[in-house]
LUMDREN-314066 format. One record per residue (C-alpha): z negated, x, y negated. Coordinates in Angstrom, 2 decimals. Layout:
# LUMDREN-314066
node up: Z; east: X; north: Y
...
# end
This chain:
# LUMDREN-314066
node up: 5.66; east: -7.91; north: 14.18
node up: 8.95; east: -5.89; north: 13.44
node up: 9.76; east: -2.71; north: 15.35
node up: 9.95; east: -0.96; north: 12.09
node up: 6.57; east: -1.76; north: 10.80
node up: 5.05; east: -1.04; north: 14.47
node up: 6.43; east: 2.68; north: 14.40
node up: 5.42; east: 3.16; north: 10.97
node up: 1.50; east: 2.01; north: 11.70
node up: 1.42; east: 4.05; north: 14.79
node up: 2.91; east: 7.46; north: 12.89
node up: 0.19; east: 6.88; north: 10.25
node up: -2.55; east: 6.47; north: 12.58
node up: -1.74; east: 9.37; north: 15.00
node up: -0.99; east: 11.84; north: 11.78
node up: -2.89; east: 14.82; north: 12.16
node up: -3.94; east: 14.65; north: 8.39
node up: -6.01; east: 11.57; north: 9.07
node up: -7.13; east: 12.56; north: 12.32
node up: -8.72; east: 15.58; north: 11.61
node up: -11.04; east: 13.61; north: 8.86
node up: -12.48; east: 11.81; north: 11.26
node up: -15.14; east: 14.44; north: 12.94
node up: -16.57; east: 14.64; north: 9.24
node up: -18.22; east: 11.24; north: 10.08
node up: -20.86; east: 13.13; north: 12.17
node up: -21.95; east: 15.95; north: 9.68
node up: -21.98; east: 13.55; north: 6.95
node up: -24.50; east: 11.66; north: 8.98
node up: -26.49; east: 14.82; north: 9.42
node up: -26.30; east: 15.68; north: 5.71
node up: -27.35; east: 12.30; north: 4.71
node up: -30.22; east: 12.26; north: 6.88
node up: -31.54; east: 15.60; north: 6.60
node up: -29.94; east: 17.00; north: 3.54
node up: -32.57; east: 17.94; north: 0.44
node up: -32.12; east: 15.14; north: -2.21
node up: -31.88; east: 16.36; north: -6.12
node up: -32.81; east: 14.29; north: -8.66
node up: -29.88; east: 15.68; north: -11.08
node up: -27.19; east: 14.31; north: -8.69
node up: -25.65; east: 11.17; north: -9.60
node up: -22.93; east: 11.02; north: -6.98
node up: -21.98; east: 13.53; north: -4.23
node up: -20.71; east: 12.66; north: -0.70
node up: -17.66; east: 10.42; north: -0.45
node up: -16.60; east: 11.40; north: -4.06
node up: -13.32; east: 13.80; north: -4.73
node up: -15.96; east: 15.39; north: -7.41
node up: -19.95; east: 14.99; north: -7.28
node up: -21.33; east: 14.21; north: -10.57
node up: -24.36; east: 15.98; north: -11.65
node up: -26.31; east: 14.90; north: -14.51
node up: -28.39; east: 17.58; north: -16.74
node up: -28.58; east: 15.70; north: -19.58
node up: -26.22; east: 15.34; north: -22.97
node up: -23.20; east: 13.33; north: -23.30
node up: -20.98; east: 14.98; north: -20.31
node up: -21.61; east: 15.07; north: -16.55
node up: -20.91; east: 18.12; north: -14.71
node up: -18.25; east: 17.99; north: -11.81
node up: -17.92; east: 19.85; north: -8.84
node up: -15.33; east: 20.00; north: -5.94
node up: -14.62; east: 22.17; north: -3.13
node up: -11.79; east: 22.60; north: -0.42
node up: -10.22; east: 25.21; north: 1.88
node up: -6.73; east: 25.39; north: 2.67
node up: -5.28; east: 24.67; north: 6.32
node up: -5.61; east: 28.13; north: 8.31
node up: -1.98; east: 27.82; north: 9.53
node up: -0.82; east: 28.24; north: 5.98
node up: -3.40; east: 31.11; north: 5.12
node up: -1.71; east: 32.86; north: 8.09
node up: 1.65; east: 32.57; north: 7.40
node up: 2.12; east: 31.90; north: 3.59
node up: -0.77; east: 33.66; north: 1.99
node up: 0.57; east: 33.34; north: -1.75
node up: 1.13; east: 29.44; north: -1.13
node up: -2.46; east: 29.06; north: 0.37
node up: -3.95; east: 30.77; north: -2.71
node up: -1.98; east: 28.66; north: -5.08
node up: -2.82; east: 25.38; north: -2.98
node up: -6.54; east: 26.25; north: -3.05
node up: -6.84; east: 25.96; north: -6.93
node up: -4.48; east: 22.97; north: -6.80
node up: -6.19; east: 20.45; north: -4.34
node up: -9.43; east: 20.98; north: -6.26
node up: -7.79; east: 20.57; north: -9.72
node up: -6.73; east: 17.27; north: -8.61
node up: -10.31; east: 16.34; north: -7.47
node up: -11.61; east: 17.19; north: -10.78
node up: -8.90; east: 14.85; north: -12.76
node up: -9.57; east: 11.94; north: -9.83
node up: -12.62; east: 11.55; north: -11.45
node up: -11.29; east: 11.61; north: -15.07
node up: -12.57; east: 14.92; north: -15.97
node up: -11.13; east: 18.28; north: -17.21
node up: -11.44; east: 21.17; north: -14.72
node up: -12.82; east: 24.53; north: -16.48
node up: -13.43; east: 27.67; north: -13.83
node up: -12.96; east: 28.21; north: -10.19
node up: -14.98; east: 29.96; north: -7.59
node up: -12.96; east: 31.32; north: -4.54
node up: -13.72; east: 32.82; north: -1.10
node up: -10.90; east: 34.74; north: 0.35
node up: -10.51; east: 36.72; north: 3.86
node up: -7.73; east: 38.37; north: 5.30
node up: -6.72; east: 41.00; north: 7.78
node up: -5.05; east: 43.42; north: 6.02
node up: -4.56; east: 44.29; north: 1.94
node up: -1.17; east: 42.93; north: 1.49
node up: -2.12; east: 39.39; north: 2.52
node up: -5.41; east: 39.64; north: 0.25
node up: -2.79; east: 40.54; north: -2.70
node up: -0.67; east: 37.33; north: -1.97
node up: -3.76; east: 35.38; north: -2.03
node up: -5.10; east: 36.08; north: -4.95
node up: -1.62; east: 36.15; north: -6.84
node up: -1.23; east: 32.58; north: -5.90
node up: -4.66; east: 31.72; north: -7.02
node up: -3.83; east: 33.44; north: -10.40
node up: -0.44; east: 31.79; north: -10.54
node up: -2.17; east: 28.23; north: -10.07
node up: -5.12; east: 29.07; north: -12.72
node up: -2.39; east: 29.77; north: -15.06
node up: -0.77; east: 26.51; north: -14.39
node up: -3.64; east: 24.46; north: -14.56
node up: -5.51; east: 26.23; north: -16.99
node up: -8.51; east: 27.17; north: -14.75
node up: -10.38; east: 30.82; north: -15.02
node up: -11.51; east: 31.99; north: -11.87
node up: -15.18; east: 33.65; north: -12.77
node up: -16.75; east: 34.33; north: -9.08
node up: -15.78; east: 34.76; north: -5.55
node up: -16.66; east: 36.24; north: -2.24
node up: -14.15; east: 38.92; north: -0.39
node up: -13.92; east: 39.68; north: 3.29
node up: -11.59; east: 42.44; north: 3.60
node up: -11.64; east: 42.80; north: 7.20
node up: -11.34; east: 39.50; north: 8.36
node up: -9.83; east: 38.32; north: 12.19
node up: -7.76; east: 35.61; north: 10.28
node up: -6.58; east: 34.95; north: 6.87
node up: -8.56; east: 32.15; north: 4.87
node up: -9.11; east: 30.69; north: 1.74
node up: -11.38; east: 28.37; north: -0.12
node up: -11.84; east: 27.31; north: -3.72
node up: -14.67; east: 25.30; north: -5.83
node up: -13.93; east: 24.12; north: -9.22
node up: -16.55; east: 23.09; north: -11.76
node up: -15.17; east: 20.62; north: -14.63
node up: -16.99; east: 18.01; north: -17.23
node up: -16.43; east: 14.34; north: -18.09
node up: -17.94; east: 12.36; north: -20.38
node up: -20.79; east: 10.38; north: -19.17
node up: -18.97; east: 7.11; north: -19.87
node up: -15.94; east: 8.12; north: -18.51
node up: -16.55; east: 9.28; north: -14.87
node up: -14.80; east: 7.30; north: -12.24
node up: -15.78; east: 7.08; north: -8.98
node up: -13.80; east: 6.86; north: -5.83
node up: -16.13; east: 3.83; north: -4.41
node up: -15.95; east: 1.45; north: -7.07
node up: -13.19; east: -0.85; north: -6.28
node up: -14.26; east: -4.36; north: -6.04
node up: -12.61; east: -7.53; north: -4.41
node up: -9.85; east: -8.82; north: -6.39
node up: -8.92; east: -5.51; north: -7.90
node up: -5.28; east: -4.00; north: -7.93
node up: -4.22; east: -1.19; north: -6.16
node up: -2.08; east: 1.04; north: -8.01
node up: -0.15; east: 4.24; north: -6.62
node up: 1.07; east: 6.80; north: -9.40
node up: 2.90; east: 9.56; north: -8.34
node up: 5.13; east: 12.28; north: -9.90
node up: 8.91; east: 11.75; north: -8.09
node up: 10.29; east: 14.81; north: -10.00
node up: 9.73; east: 17.28; north: -7.24
node up: 10.91; east: 18.62; north: -4.07
node up: 10.36; east: 18.75; north: -0.35
node up: 7.86; east: 22.22; north: 0.10
node up: 9.89; east: 24.86; north: 1.21
node up: 6.40; east: 26.00; north: 3.13
node up: 5.06; east: 22.67; north: 4.55
node up: 7.20; east: 19.90; north: 6.28
node up: 5.38; east: 17.39; north: 4.87
node up: 4.57; east: 18.33; north: 1.62
node up: 5.97; east: 16.98; north: -1.80
node up: 6.09; east: 19.87; north: -4.30
node up: 5.81; east: 18.55; north: -8.26
node up: 4.05; east: 21.51; north: -9.81
node up: 5.52; east: 25.21; north: -8.58
node up: 9.07; east: 24.72; north: -10.54
node up: 7.46; east: 23.14; north: -13.79
node up: 5.77; east: 24.79; north: -16.70
node up: 2.25; east: 24.32; north: -17.33
node up: 2.45; east: 22.05; north: -20.36
node up: 4.56; east: 19.41; north: -18.34
node up: 2.04; east: 19.25; north: -15.23
node up: -0.65; east: 18.96; north: -17.79
node up: 0.87; east: 16.05; north: -19.56
node up: 0.74; east: 14.21; north: -16.14
node up: -2.84; east: 14.87; north: -15.19
node up: -3.77; east: 13.84; north: -18.65
node up: -2.98; east: 10.18; north: -17.62
node up: -6.30; east: 10.16; north: -15.75
node up: -8.27; east: 11.43; north: -18.49
node up: -6.71; east: 8.87; north: -20.76
node up: -7.59; east: 6.05; north: -18.16
node up: -11.19; east: 7.22; north: -17.74
node up: -11.97; east: 7.44; north: -21.54
node up: -10.50; east: 3.85; north: -22.00
node up: -12.59; east: 2.80; north: -18.91
node up: -9.90; east: 0.89; north: -17.35
node up: -10.44; east: 1.89; north: -13.55
node up: -12.86; east: 0.89; north: -11.03
node up: -12.29; east: 3.74; north: -8.42
node up: -9.97; east: 6.51; north: -8.18
node up: -8.82; east: 9.35; north: -5.42
node up: -6.02; east: 11.61; north: -5.70
node up: -3.88; east: 11.89; north: -2.69
node up: -5.07; east: 13.84; north: -0.05
node up: -3.24; east: 15.15; north: 3.21
node up: -4.03; east: 12.06; north: 4.95
node up: -0.93; east: 10.47; north: 2.87
node up: -0.87; east: 7.52; north: 1.14
node up: -2.41; east: 5.01; north: 3.41
node up: -4.99; east: 7.74; north: 4.65
node up: -6.09; east: 8.03; north: 0.87
node up: -6.50; east: 4.21; north: 0.44
node up: -8.48; east: 4.18; north: 3.88
node up: -10.89; east: 6.67; north: 2.42
node up: -11.43; east: 4.80; north: -0.92
node up: -12.07; east: 1.10; north: 0.68
node up: -14.38; east: 2.59; north: 3.60
node up: -16.53; east: 4.41; north: 0.57
node up: -16.71; east: 1.09; north: -1.42
node up: -17.20; east: -0.70; north: 1.88
node up: -14.46; east: -2.97; north: 1.09
node up: -10.94; east: -4.00; north: 2.52
node up: -7.56; east: -3.78; north: 1.52
node up: -3.97; east: -5.19; north: 1.94
node up: -0.84; east: -2.98; north: 0.95
node up: 2.83; east: -3.80; north: 0.52
node up: 4.79; east: -0.76; north: 1.61
node up: 7.76; east: -2.29; north: 0.20
node up: 5.97; east: -1.56; north: -3.27
node up: 5.37; east: 1.86; north: -2.78
node up: 7.40; east: 4.41; north: -5.00
node up: 9.41; east: 6.89; north: -2.84
node up: 11.94; east: 9.58; north: -3.37
node up: 15.34; east: 8.32; north: -2.39
node up: 16.03; east: 11.53; north: -0.18
node up: 12.93; east: 10.59; north: 1.89
node up: 12.45; east: 8.13; north: 4.96
node up: 9.33; east: 5.84; north: 4.30
node up: 7.44; east: 6.67; north: 7.15
node up: 7.81; east: 10.56; north: 6.28
node up: 6.62; east: 9.65; north: 2.56
node up: 3.24; east: 7.99; north: 3.93
node up: 2.24; east: 11.27; north: 5.45
node up: 2.99; east: 13.48; north: 2.91
node up: 0.58; east: 15.69; north: 1.12
node up: 2.01; east: 14.57; north: -2.76
node up: 0.54; east: 17.30; north: -5.02
node up: 0.61; east: 15.30; north: -8.06
node up: -0.45; east: 11.62; north: -7.22
node up: -3.28; east: 9.25; north: -7.62
node up: -4.61; east: 5.79; north: -5.87
node up: -6.54; east: 3.62; north: -8.22
node up: -8.08; east: 0.43; north: -8.78
node up: -8.53; east: -1.94; north: -11.53
node up: -9.23; east: -5.53; north: -12.47
node up: -5.86; east: -7.39; north: -12.69
node up: -5.99; east: -8.19; north: -16.28
node up: -5.60; east: -4.35; north: -16.96
node up: -3.26; east: -3.58; north: -14.52
node up: -0.09; east: -3.16; north: -16.73
node up: -1.92; east: -1.11; north: -19.30
node up: -2.73; east: 1.04; north: -16.43
node up: 0.86; east: 1.16; north: -15.32
node up: 1.91; east: 1.72; north: -18.87
node up: -0.19; east: 4.78; north: -19.30
node up: 0.77; east: 6.27; north: -15.74
node up: 4.21; east: 5.54; north: -16.91
node up: 3.76; east: 7.20; north: -20.38
node up: 2.57; east: 10.39; north: -18.71
node up: 5.81; east: 10.63; north: -16.69
node up: 4.23; east: 9.36; north: -13.41
node up: 6.21; east: 6.50; north: -11.59
node up: 3.50; east: 3.68; north: -10.83
node up: 3.22; east: 0.42; north: -9.01
node up: 1.00; east: -2.19; north: -7.92
node up: 1.06; east: -1.54; north: -3.91
node up: -1.89; east: -3.99; north: -3.08
node up: -5.11; east: -5.74; north: -3.49
node up: -8.68; east: -5.05; north: -2.67
node up: -10.74; east: -7.67; north: -0.81
node up: -14.01; east: -7.93; north: 1.37
node up: -12.57; east: -7.89; north: 4.83
node up: -13.47; east: -4.39; north: 5.53
node up: -9.91; east: -4.06; north: 7.10
node up: -6.96; east: -2.28; north: 5.65
node up: -3.71; east: -4.28; north: 6.27
node up: -0.31; east: -3.28; north: 5.65
node up: 2.60; east: -5.43; north: 4.80
node up: 6.52; east: -4.69; north: 5.02
node up: 8.29; east: -7.90; north: 4.25
node up: 7.19; east: -10.70; north: 6.46
node up: 5.34; east: -8.95; north: 8.80
node up: 1.62; east: -7.68; north: 8.47
node up: -0.95; east: -5.59; north: 10.75
node up: -4.31; east: -4.48; north: 10.37
node up: -4.27; east: -0.49; north: 10.49
node up: -8.19; east: -0.07; north: 10.32
node up: -11.13; east: -2.17; north: 10.86
node up: -14.03; east: -0.75; north: 9.86
node up: -16.40; east: -2.97; north: 11.86
node up: -14.62; east: -1.09; north: 14.93
node up: -14.04; east: 2.48; north: 13.92
node up: -14.55; east: 4.71; north: 10.61
node up: -12.62; east: 7.64; north: 9.08
node up: -15.60; east: 9.73; north: 7.51
node up: -18.37; east: 7.33; north: 7.52
node up: -19.63; east: 8.26; north: 3.96
node up: -22.77; east: 7.11; north: 2.32
node up: -22.74; east: 3.89; north: 0.16
node up: -21.57; east: 4.28; north: -3.18
node up: -24.39; east: 5.10; north: -5.53
node up: -25.38; east: 2.60; north: -8.36
node up: -23.96; east: 4.72; north: -11.02
node up: -20.58; east: 2.85; north: -9.63
node up: -21.71; east: -0.28; north: -9.97
node up: -22.87; east: 0.30; north: -13.60
node up: -19.77; east: 1.51; north: -14.50
node up: -17.81; east: -1.17; north: -12.72
node up: -19.91; east: -4.04; north: -14.73
node up: -18.70; east: -2.47; north: -17.95
node up: -14.93; east: -2.77; north: -17.28
node up: -13.21; east: -5.69; north: -19.48
node up: -10.02; east: -6.81; north: -20.23
node up: -8.39; east: -4.43; north: -22.58
node up: -7.59; east: -6.16; north: -26.09
# end
């Protein structure tokens, strides 16, 4: 194995954005075993957006996320913006459209609270999401912000994070028209300098793919990076995958090892049957996202990455796990069986 590949694997596995997710597994296990089960929930833990069925043609989508405390402390405006952004991505990853948000903010002094709210409003304007509820703690020991977003998706367009099947192609789609974030060393900012119309055009690719039922699974890129996000996808599907690092679209100014760790604010890892791969790539490119096939799903329950002639196992789910989500719901398998080659 080359020194370069060995170094990349070491950096990816040791990266805090991935390591910080591993304690989630113990909590997920408690929730799975002891939590109340609602008959209206079609999919939940393990998904970017939970799907709720109340009848009718559309499913309700729910997502929630908190911003890392360090960012809320040092850059409250940016933290407010990020709280909306990350949840918007979750809704689009499921093929849906975000509609309204609820926010929870806490701050040590009023100026920080104002900045958090200004960031929230800026993101709401960019992504066309209205804040309708919230909770405020004005005398908190530290600043913090979290948000939840509600969206909708047509019943037959929902994309699960856990539907990948052996033989599927893995496709990475990212917005390369961005910049290294001035606020976060490992952030690729694709939205703050763009107008709303341009941003939403990129997100619309996911809704088109969902409506055409072209994908078996989807996840938006999290702060675990490209490899970490793929790990979460295949762990949820209880599958394995091989990734070719040389196929990953990368900005010229960023080293590959650093790019793999970055939080890319507009990006998705998706899976599709090979017969539909070219159509998926074309739709992404038509919405100004750079898209490439980067790997293949298999049954090994291992993630292996390749660089030139070298290959190494990054994770073996028989030996370790990331968040240990429950098995994907029956809904995933129903949707997967409906997929067929596009004519």
